[in-house]
C-alpha positions as a Markdown table, in Angstrom:
| # | Residue | x | y | z |
|---|---|---|---|---|
| 1 | Unk | -44.3 | 22.1 | -62.1 |
| 2 | Unk | -44.7 | 21.3 | -58.4 |
| 3 | Unk | -47.3 | 23.3 | -56.6 |
| 4 | Unk | -46.0 | 25.3 | -53.7 |
| 5 | Unk | -47.8 | 25.4 | -50.4 |
| 6 | Unk | -49.3 | 28.7 | -49.2 |
| 7 | Unk | -47.6 | 30.2 | -46.1 |
| 8 | Unk | -50.6 | 29.6 | -43.7 |
| 9 | Unk | -50.8 | 26.0 | -44.8 |
| 10 | Unk | -47.1 | 25.5 | -44.4 |
| 11 | Unk | -47.2 | 27.0 | -40.9 |
| 12 | Unk | -50.1 | 24.7 | -40.0 |
| 13 | Unk | -48.3 | 21.6 | -41.4 |
| 14 | Unk | -45.1 | 22.6 | -39.4 |
| 15 | Unk | -47.1 | 22.9 | -36.2 |
| 16 | Unk | -48.8 | 19.6 | -36.9 |
| 17 | Unk | -45.4 | 17.9 | -37.5 |
| 18 | Unk | -44.2 | 19.3 | -34.2 |
| 19 | Unk | -47.2 | 18.0 | -32.3 |
| 20 | Unk | -46.7 | 14.5 | -33.9 |
| 21 | Unk | -43.0 | 14.6 | -33.0 |
| 22 | Unk | -43.8 | 15.5 | -29.4 |
| 23 | Unk | -46.4 | 12.8 | -29.1 |
| 24 | Unk | -44.0 | 10.2 | -30.5 |
| 25 | Unk | -41.3 | 11.4 | -28.1 |
| 26 | Unk | -43.6 | 11.2 | -25.2 |
| 27 | Unk | -44.7 | 7.8 | -26.3 |
| 28 | Unk | -41.2 | 6.6 | -26.6 |
| 29 | Unk | -40.4 | 7.8 | -23.1 |
| 30 | Unk | -43.5 | 6.0 | -21.8 |
| 31 | Unk | -42.5 | 2.8 | -23.6 |
| 32 | Unk | -39.0 | 3.1 | -22.2 |
| 33 | Unk | -39.9 | 3.9 | -18.6 |
| 34 | Unk | -43.4 | 2.5 | -18.3 |
| 35 | Unk | -44.6 | 5.8 | -17.0 |
| 36 | Unk | -46.3 | 8.6 | -19.0 |
| 37 | Unk | -45.1 | 12.2 | -18.8 |
| 38 | Unk | -46.3 | 14.1 | -15.7 |
| 39 | Unk | -48.9 | 16.8 | -16.0 |
| 40 | Unk | -47.8 | 20.4 | -15.6 |
| 41 | Unk | -49.2 | 22.6 | -12.8 |
| 42 | Unk | -48.9 | 26.4 | -13.3 |
| 43 | Unk | -48.0 | 27.9 | -9.9 |
| 44 | Unk | -48.7 | 31.7 | -9.9 |
| 45 | Unk | -45.6 | 33.7 | -9.1 |
| 46 | Unk | -43.3 | 30.7 | -9.4 |
| 47 | Unk | -42.1 | 28.1 | -11.8 |
| 48 | Unk | -44.3 | 25.2 | -13.0 |
| 49 | Unk | -44.6 | 22.1 | -10.8 |
| 50 | Unk | -45.2 | 18.6 | -12.2 |
| 51 | Unk | -47.7 | 16.0 | -10.9 |
| 52 | Unk | -49.6 | 12.8 | -11.4 |
| 53 | Unk | -53.1 | 12.2 | -10.4 |
| 54 | Unk | -53.8 | 9.3 | -7.9 |
| 55 | Unk | -55.2 | 6.1 | -9.3 |
| 56 | Unk | -58.6 | 6.7 | -7.6 |
| 57 | Unk | -61.0 | 9.7 | -7.7 |
| 58 | Unk | -61.6 | 9.7 | -4.0 |
| 59 | Unk | -59.9 | 12.3 | -1.8 |
| 60 | Unk | -56.2 | 11.4 | -1.4 |
| 61 | Unk | -53.2 | 13.0 | 0.2 |
| 62 | Unk | -50.4 | 14.9 | -1.5 |
| 63 | Unk | -47.0 | 13.2 | -1.6 |
| 64 | Unk | -44.7 | 16.1 | -2.4 |
| 65 | Unk | -41.2 | 15.4 | -3.6 |
| 66 | Unk | -38.4 | 18.0 | -3.1 |
| 67 | Unk | -35.4 | 17.3 | -5.4 |
| 68 | Unk | -31.8 | 17.6 | -4.6 |
| 69 | Unk | -29.4 | 20.3 | -5.8 |
| 70 | Unk | -29.2 | 20.0 | -9.6 |
| 71 | Unk | -32.3 | 17.8 | -9.8 |
| 72 | Unk | -34.8 | 17.7 | -12.6 |
| 73 | Unk | -38.3 | 17.9 | -11.1 |
| 74 | Unk | -40.0 | 16.5 | -14.2 |
| 75 | Unk | -37.8 | 13.4 | -14.4 |
| 76 | Unk | -37.8 | 12.9 | -10.6 |
| 77 | Unk | -41.6 | 13.1 | -10.6 |
| 78 | Unk | -41.7 | 10.3 | -13.3 |
| 79 | Unk | -39.6 | 8.1 | -11.0 |
| 80 | Unk | -41.7 | 8.7 | -7.9 |
| 81 | Unk | -45.0 | 8.1 | -9.8 |
| 82 | Unk | -44.0 | 4.4 | -10.2 |
| 83 | Unk | -44.1 | 3.9 | -6.4 |
| 84 | Unk | -46.2 | 6.7 | -4.9 |
| 85 | Unk | -49.1 | 7.2 | -7.3 |
| 86 | Unk | -51.0 | 4.4 | -5.6 |
| 87 | Unk | -51.1 | 6.4 | -2.4 |
| 88 | Unk | -52.1 | 9.8 | -3.6 |
| 89 | Unk | -51.1 | 12.9 | -5.6 |
| 90 | Unk | -47.5 | 12.8 | -6.6 |
| 91 | Unk | -46.4 | 16.5 | -6.8 |
| 92 | Unk | -43.0 | 17.8 | -7.6 |
| 93 | Unk | -42.3 | 21.6 | -7.4 |
| 94 | Unk | -38.9 | 22.8 | -8.6 |
| 95 | Unk | -36.3 | 25.0 | -7.0 |
| 96 | Unk | -36.2 | 28.7 | -8.0 |
| 97 | Unk | -32.7 | 28.8 | -9.5 |
| 98 | Unk | -31.0 | 27.0 | -12.3 |
| 99 | Unk | -27.6 | 25.3 | -12.0 |
| 100 | Unk | -24.7 | 25.0 | -14.4 |
| 101 | Unk | -25.8 | 21.5 | -15.2 |
| 102 | Unk | -29.3 | 22.5 | -16.2 |
| 103 | Unk | -31.0 | 21.3 | -13.0 |
| 104 | Unk | -32.6 | 23.4 | -10.2 |
| 105 | Unk | -31.6 | 24.3 | -6.7 |
| 106 | Unk | -33.4 | 25.6 | -3.6 |
| 107 | Unk | -30.4 | 27.8 | -2.7 |
| 108 | Unk | -30.6 | 26.2 | 0.8 |
| 109 | Unk | -33.4 | 28.7 | 1.5 |
| 110 | Unk | -36.2 | 27.0 | 3.3 |
| 111 | Unk | -38.3 | 30.2 | 3.7 |
| 112 | Unk | -38.4 | 30.7 | -0.1 |
| 113 | Unk | -39.0 | 27.0 | -0.6 |
| 114 | Unk | -42.0 | 27.0 | 1.8 |
| 115 | Unk | -43.5 | 29.8 | -0.3 |
| 116 | Unk | -43.2 | 27.7 | -3.4 |
| 117 | Unk | -44.5 | 24.6 | -1.6 |
| 118 | Unk | -47.5 | 26.5 | -0.2 |
| 119 | Unk | -48.3 | 28.1 | -3.6 |
| 120 | Unk | -48.1 | 24.7 | -5.3 |
| 121 | Unk | -50.6 | 23.2 | -2.9 |
| 122 | Unk | -53.0 | 26.1 | -3.4 |
| 123 | Unk | -52.7 | 25.7 | -7.2 |
| 124 | Unk | -53.4 | 22.0 | -7.0 |
| 125 | Unk | -56.4 | 22.5 | -4.7 |
| 126 | Unk | -57.8 | 25.2 | -7.0 |
| 127 | Unk | -57.6 | 22.8 | -9.9 |
| 128 | Unk | -59.1 | 19.7 | -8.2 |
| 129 | Unk | -61.0 | 21.0 | -5.2 |
| 130 | Unk | -62.2 | 18.3 | -2.8 |
| 131 | Unk | -60.2 | 15.6 | -4.4 |
| 132 | Unk | -57.1 | 16.9 | -2.6 |
| 133 | Unk | -56.7 | 16.3 | 1.1 |
| 134 | Unk | -56.2 | 19.4 | 3.2 |
| 135 | Unk | -54.0 | 17.9 | 6.0 |
| 136 | Unk | -51.9 | 14.9 | 6.8 |
| 137 | Unk | -49.8 | 15.1 | 3.7 |
| 138 | Unk | -46.4 | 13.6 | 3.1 |
| 139 | Unk | -43.1 | 15.4 | 2.5 |
| 140 | Unk | -40.4 | 13.5 | 0.6 |
| 141 | Unk | -37.0 | 15.2 | 0.3 |
| 142 | Unk | -33.6 | 14.1 | -1.0 |
| 143 | Unk | -30.2 | 15.8 | -0.3 |
| 144 | Unk | -30.8 | 19.6 | -0.5 |
| 145 | Unk | -34.5 | 18.6 | -0.7 |
| 146 | Unk | -34.0 | 16.7 | 2.6 |
| 147 | Unk | -32.8 | 19.9 | 4.2 |
| 148 | Unk | -35.9 | 21.8 | 3.0 |
| 149 | Unk | -38.2 | 19.0 | 4.1 |
| 150 | Unk | -36.7 | 18.8 | 7.5 |
| 151 | Unk | -37.1 | 22.6 | 7.9 |
| 152 | Unk | -40.6 | 22.8 | 6.5 |
| 153 | Unk | -41.9 | 19.7 | 8.2 |
| 154 | Unk | -40.5 | 21.0 | 11.6 |
| 155 | Unk | -42.3 | 24.3 | 11.2 |
| 156 | Unk | -45.6 | 23.2 | 9.5 |
| 157 | Unk | -46.4 | 19.8 | 11.1 |
| 158 | Unk | -50.1 | 20.4 | 11.1 |
| 159 | Unk | -50.0 | 20.1 | 7.3 |
| 160 | Unk | -46.9 | 17.9 | 6.7 |
| 161 | Unk | -47.1 | 15.4 | 9.5 |
| 162 | Unk | -45.4 | 12.5 | 7.7 |
| 163 | Unk | -42.0 | 12.6 | 6.3 |
| 164 | Unk | -39.8 | 10.4 | 4.1 |
| 165 | Unk | -36.3 | 12.0 | 4.4 |
| 166 | Unk | -33.6 | 10.6 | 2.0 |
| 167 | Unk | -30.1 | 11.4 | 3.2 |
| 168 | Unk | -31.3 | 13.0 | 6.4 |
| 169 | Unk | -28.8 | 15.0 | 8.5 |
| 170 | Unk | -28.9 | 16.0 | 12.1 |
| 171 | Unk | -27.0 | 19.2 | 11.2 |
| 172 | Unk | -30.1 | 20.4 | 9.3 |
| 173 | Unk | -31.7 | 21.0 | 12.7 |
| 174 | Unk | -30.0 | 23.6 | 15.0 |
| 175 | Unk | -31.0 | 26.2 | 17.5 |
| 176 | Unk | -34.5 | 25.6 | 18.8 |
| 177 | Unk | -35.1 | 22.5 | 16.6 |
| 178 | Unk | -35.0 | 20.0 | 19.5 |
| 179 | Unk | -37.6 | 22.1 | 21.4 |
| 180 | Unk | -39.8 | 22.4 | 18.3 |
| 181 | Unk | -39.6 | 18.6 | 17.8 |
| 182 | Unk | -40.7 | 18.2 | 21.4 |
| 183 | Unk | -43.5 | 20.8 | 21.1 |
| 184 | Unk | -44.8 | 19.3 | 17.8 |
| 185 | Unk | -44.5 | 15.6 | 18.6 |
| 186 | Unk | -48.2 | 15.1 | 18.8 |
| 187 | Unk | -48.6 | 16.6 | 15.3 |
| 188 | Unk | -45.8 | 14.7 | 13.6 |
| 189 | Unk | -47.3 | 11.3 | 13.1 |
| 190 | Unk | -44.5 | 9.3 | 11.6 |
| 191 | Unk | -41.0 | 9.9 | 10.1 |
| 192 | Unk | -39.0 | 7.5 | 7.9 |
| 193 | Unk | -35.3 | 8.2 | 7.4 |
| 194 | Unk | -33.7 | 6.3 | 4.5 |
| 195 | Unk | -30.0 | 6.6 | 3.6 |
| 196 | Unk | -27.4 | 4.6 | 1.7 |
| 197 | Unk | -24.7 | 3.0 | 3.8 |
| 198 | Unk | -22.0 | 4.5 | 1.5 |
| 199 | Unk | -23.6 | 8.0 | 1.8 |
| 200 | Unk | -21.3 | 10.3 | 3.8 |
| 201 | Unk | -24.3 | 11.4 | 5.8 |
| 202 | Unk | -25.2 | 7.9 | 7.0 |
| 203 | Unk | -24.0 | 8.6 | 10.6 |
| 204 | Unk | -25.8 | 12.0 | 10.6 |
| 205 | Unk | -29.0 | 10.2 | 9.6 |
| 206 | Unk | -28.7 | 7.9 | 12.6 |
| 207 | Unk | -28.2 | 10.9 | 14.9 |
| 208 | Unk | -31.2 | 12.6 | 13.3 |
| 209 | Unk | -33.2 | 9.5 | 14.2 |
| 210 | Unk | -32.0 | 9.7 | 17.8 |
| 211 | Unk | -33.2 | 13.3 | 17.9 |
| 212 | Unk | -36.6 | 12.2 | 16.8 |
| 213 | Unk | -36.7 | 9.4 | 19.3 |
| 214 | Unk | -35.6 | 11.7 | 22.1 |
| 215 | Unk | -38.6 | 13.9 | 21.2 |
| 216 | Unk | -40.9 | 10.8 | 21.4 |
| 217 | Unk | -41.7 | 10.9 | 17.7 |
| 218 | Unk | -42.4 | 7.6 | 15.9 |
| 219 | Unk | -39.4 | 7.1 | 13.5 |
| 220 | Unk | -37.8 | 4.3 | 11.5 |
| 221 | Unk | -34.3 | 4.5 | 10.3 |
| 222 | Unk | -33.1 | 2.5 | 7.3 |
| 223 | Unk | -29.4 | 2.4 | 6.2 |
| 224 | Unk | -29.5 | 0.6 | 2.9 |
| 225 | Unk | -26.6 | -1.7 | 2.2 |
| 226 | Unk | -24.5 | -1.0 | -0.9 |
| 227 | Unk | -26.3 | 2.3 | -1.7 |
| 228 | Unk | -24.6 | 5.7 | -2.0 |
| 229 | Unk | -26.0 | 9.3 | -2.2 |
| 230 | Unk | -28.7 | 8.5 | -4.7 |
| 231 | Unk | -32.3 | 7.7 | -5.4 |
| 232 | Unk | -31.9 | 4.8 | -7.8 |
| 233 | Unk | -34.6 | 4.7 | -10.5 |
| 234 | Unk | -34.5 | 0.9 | -10.9 |
| 235 | Unk | -35.2 | 0.4 | -7.2 |
| 236 | Unk | -38.1 | 2.7 | -6.5 |
| 237 | Unk | -40.6 | 0.0 | -5.6 |
| 238 | Unk | -38.0 | -2.1 | -3.7 |
| 239 | Unk | -36.7 | 0.8 | -1.6 |
| 240 | Unk | -39.7 | 3.1 | -1.1 |
| 241 | Unk | -43.0 | 1.2 | -1.3 |
| 242 | Unk | -42.8 | -0.1 | 2.2 |
| 243 | Unk | -41.8 | 3.2 | 3.8 |
| 244 | Unk | -44.6 | 5.0 | 2.0 |
| 245 | Unk | -47.1 | 2.4 | 3.0 |
| 246 | Unk | -46.0 | 2.7 | 6.6 |
| 247 | Unk | -46.4 | 6.5 | 6.5 |
| 248 | Unk | -49.8 | 6.5 | 4.8 |
| 249 | Unk | -51.1 | 4.0 | 7.4 |
| 250 | Unk | -50.5 | 6.5 | 10.3 |
| 251 | Unk | -53.7 | 7.7 | 12.1 |
């Protein structure tokens, strides 16, 4: 007669099987994408953020990515790690609200988003102390995340003084924005605007670039041929390494 496992042993074996399955799944993802899963950062008062350590242990800047509406912060972080990890900490907070598709949204609320961003930075610094640079960090935002990045960067340029805005839009700046750009021009070191030529906001991106030029802020505008409203995973290095290198090189 077959011997039955005791309940504690059965529970332990089940847990072990789950861990093995998760490890195999993570390994399969890494084999498929060439990038391991990001680490999880607990952000007190908010949802978890995801991140990758830089490739060096010396003090490095934060490259903080803000996803678009319906985005998946974990998977987006994996994409950005391929191109951005060589420059510093790749950090990906997530919007506070879920969408019908299972993604996240910032609710077009830049004040709430800034609280999440600030808390994420505090949590990362608490974990890694002097390995994280305290100023001169880089904001990267796409679509709804571009709106948040344009708002946060405008109002906190001492911290976020380099921006990579994907699908930038001049309509994301209104009211006193031109005056703020002018006032903060010495703090905002460099801005790179990158938009697909088939993106409906391509002309808005060009106008946003003119606003930055009028404020005497160093800016580059790239309208990528054949690309739409997207951040293509198979073109991360081709599209974004050069902009990031240019931003990081600012003094």
